[in-house]
N, C-alpha and C positions, 0 to 999 in steps of 0.2 A: 533508590538506595545504592550507594557507592560500594562496590566490592573492593576487598583488600587484595593486594598482590600476594603471591605465593612464592616461597623459596623451597626448592627441592634439590636433592642430589640427582645425578644421572640414574643411579640405581633406583631411587624412589619413583622417578618419572617412568622408568622402564617398567617397574612393577605395576604402576597405575595403568600404563598403556596396554598391558596384557591382562588386566583384570576387568576392564570395562571398555565398551566401544568409544572410539575417539570423539565422536560428536557429543557424547554424554560428558566426557572429561572437559572438552572445550567449553561447554556450557557452564560447567562447574567453575572453571577458571575465568570465565567471562571473555573468552576470545573465540575466534572462528576456528572451524575444523582445519582449514588451510593454514592458519597461523600456528596451530598446534603441530601440524605436520612439518612446517618449516623449522620449528624449535627442535623437534626430534631429529630432523636431518642435520641441523647445525651442530647438535650435540652427539651425533652418531648413535642415536638410539633406534634400534630396529622396531618396526611397528607391525602389527598383525596384517597379513595380506588380505586382499579382497576376498570375501567369502568366509573368512575365519570364524566370525561369530555365528553365521548360519550353520556351518559345519559343526561347530561346538554345540549349538542348540539341538542339532539333529543327532547328536551322539556319535558323530564320526571322529576318527582320529585326526588330530590337528598337531602340527609341529610348531613349537615355540622357538623362535630364533634367539640364540643366546646373545647377551649383551657383550659386545667386544670390548677389549681394553681400550680406553680412550687414548688418543694421541696426546702428546705433552702440551700441545697448544689449545686443547679443549678444556674449558673451565670445568671444575668438579661440581660447582653449584649453579643452579638454574633459577633465575628470577623471572616469574611470569606476572606481568602486569595486565589487568583487565583492559579491554578496549574502552576508550571513552564512550560515554553515552552518545548515541547517534544524534544527528541533527534533528531527526523527527521528534525527539523529546522536547525540543525548544519550540516546536510549532504549536499554535493554538489547537485546542481539542477538535474544533469543527474541521480544521484543515486535515488533521491526522485521520479523522473518521472518513473524510472524503477520499483520501489517498488509500486507506484500507479498503473501502468499498470498491474503488477503481481496480485495485489489485485483484480483488476477488471475482470480478467479472471476467467472463471468458469470451473469446471471439468464436463465432460460428465458423466451422470449417467450410471453405468454399472450394469445391473441386475445380471449378472453372479457373479460379485464381492460381491454384497449384499447377494446373496444366500449362498455364502461360509461362511459368518459370521453367518448366521442363523443356 
C-alpha cells in the first residue's frame, strides 16, 4: 500500500518531534530516521537530544529546546514524501525469504580471527 505525502508547518513538525521518538515519526511518514533528521536540520527544527526519551520515561527533568524563529530563506511549509518501496518488494517471494533468512543468521565469534586483526 502506497503512503501519501504529508504537509506540515515548522511548528507542527516541531511539536511532533517533541511528542514522540523520531523513529516512530519517521515510520509514520514512511521515511528513514536519518531522513527525518535531515529535514529537521534543513528547516532549523531542534530535536530531542540523545537520552531524552529514557530520561522522560524515568521521570527525570528534561529540557525542551525552543523552536527558534526561522530565517527568511527557510520555507514555512514542509512537504514530506514517503520513500519509494524498496527494490526488495519487486523480488520474487522465494528470493525475499532467502535474503531474510540470510540476514537472520549470525556468524560465530572467532577469537583467533580477531587476534589476527590486532
